[in-house]
N, C-alpha and C positions, 0 to 999 in steps of 0.2 A: 271838357269840351262837349257841347251839345250838337245835335243834328244840324242846326242852322250854321253854327260856327264851322263845323266840319265841311259842309258843302261850300260855304263861302271861301274858306281857305283853299279847298280843292280848285275851285273856279279861278281864284286869283293867281294861284300857282301856275295855271296853264295858259293864262292870258298872254298873248304876244308870241307864244310858242307854236300854236296851231290855230286853224280856222275856228271861228266862233261856232260854227255848226258842230264841229267835232267836240268842242268844249261842252256845248249844251247837251249833246248826246251822252257824253261821259258823266256829267253832273246828274242828268236824269236817271242814268243807270244806277248810280250810287244812291240817289234819293229813293228810287223804287226798291233797291236792295235793303236799305236801312228800314224802310217801311214794312217790307215783308218779313224781315227777320226780327224786328222789334217786338212783334206780337208774341213770338215764341221765347225769345231770350232777354228782352228788355233792351231799350235803346243804348244805354251806357255800355252794356256788355258787347253789343254789336260794334259800337264805335271803337272799343278797346281791341276787339279782334281785327278790325280793319287796319288799325295802326295810324301812323302819321299821314295826313292827307297830302302833305308836301312830297313825301316819298312816293305815294300813289301817283301824284301828278307827274313826278319826274319819270316814273316808269311808263305812264301813258304817253308822255312827250317823246321819250326815247323810242317807244314802239311805233309811234306815228312817224317819227323822222326816219326810222329804218325802213318802214313800208312805203312811205310817200316821200322818198328822197328827192329834193329839188335838183334839177340839173346843175352840174358843176358851174360855178360862176354866177348863179342867180342868188338873190338875197334871201330867199326862204321867208320864214316868219320871225326869226329871232332878231338879233341886232344888226342884221345885214352884213354879216361877216363874209358870206359867200362860200362857206365850206359845204361839201356834200353832206357830211354828218351833222353840221351845225354846231360844232363844239370847238371852234378855234381858240376861244378865250375862256378864262375862268368865269367872267361875268356873264357870258352867254350860256354857260352850262349850269349856273347856279352853284358852282363849286363842286359839283358831283363828279363830272367826267371831263377830263381835259386830255383828249386823245393825242394831240400833236401829230396827227396823221397827214397834215398838209392838204386836207380836203379830198383825199382819195376815197373813192367809193368802195367800201369793203363790206357792204351789206350782204352780198351773196356768198361770201367766203366764210365757211364754218369756223375757220381758225381766227377770224377777226371778230371780236365781240367788243363793241364800242370802240373800234379802232385799235384795240390792243391785240397783238398776236399771241395766241395761246398755243404752246407746243408741249407735247408730252416729253418729259425728260428721258434721256437715253436709258437710265437705270430702270425707269418704270416699264419701258418696252421690253427690256431683258427680263424683268420680273414677271411680266405677263407671259412671255414666251416660256419661261421656266415653269410657271404654274400650268400652262397648257400641256407641256410635255409630261409633267407629273400627273396631270389628269388622265392623259392617254395611257400612261403606264399603269395607273390604278385600274382603269377600265379593262385593259387587256388582262391584268392579273385576276380581277374579279371574274371576268368571263371565263378565263382558263380554269379557275378553281371550280366554277359552276359546271363546266363541261366535264372535268375530272370526276366530280361528285356524281353527276348524272351517269357517266360511264360506269362507275363503281356500282350504282344501283341497277343499271340496265344490263350489265355483263352477265350475271347469272340467268336472267330472263332470256337473253339472246342465246346463251349456251343451251338452255333448255329447248328453245325453239329449233335450234340446229340439230340437237339430238333427235327430236321428234321427226324432223324432216328426213334425217338419215335412216331412222328405224322404219317409219311408215311411208316414206317417199318411194321406196323401191317396190312396194306391193301394188301400186296403182297400175303398173304396166301390165 
């Protein structure tokens, strides 16, 4: 695949999913990026590093729909399904994401990614808690050993200072 094919595939993959101005801006960004990096790495290597333009387009579409979510009940730019996320059917999502969330707006909820609820398993929470407790115990043990070591070094010096104070402290009066 060359630069022209990459940019054409990228543009075609985004058409109908977002406004033409957004598509043009994204295509221009990738055109400029390829131009700037090709001088250093070569065009083919830059295109290999970027990967599949359809996957890039899907990511850009998903990001656009999450940040510019049409109000529930409006048709948006896709097939006119009317979902807030824009993915009520497999043909609307290109087969990548089918959330089945019934058009609920979950863009602001950190546990909803593309309409799927992601929760940490209970065992993972217990594991994190156990590791935290272990870390606290290790820190307390290390600090205790350091304090004991410092006390062992400082004890003769403190005893010497106490003796000097007792011997010479009485003469100042």
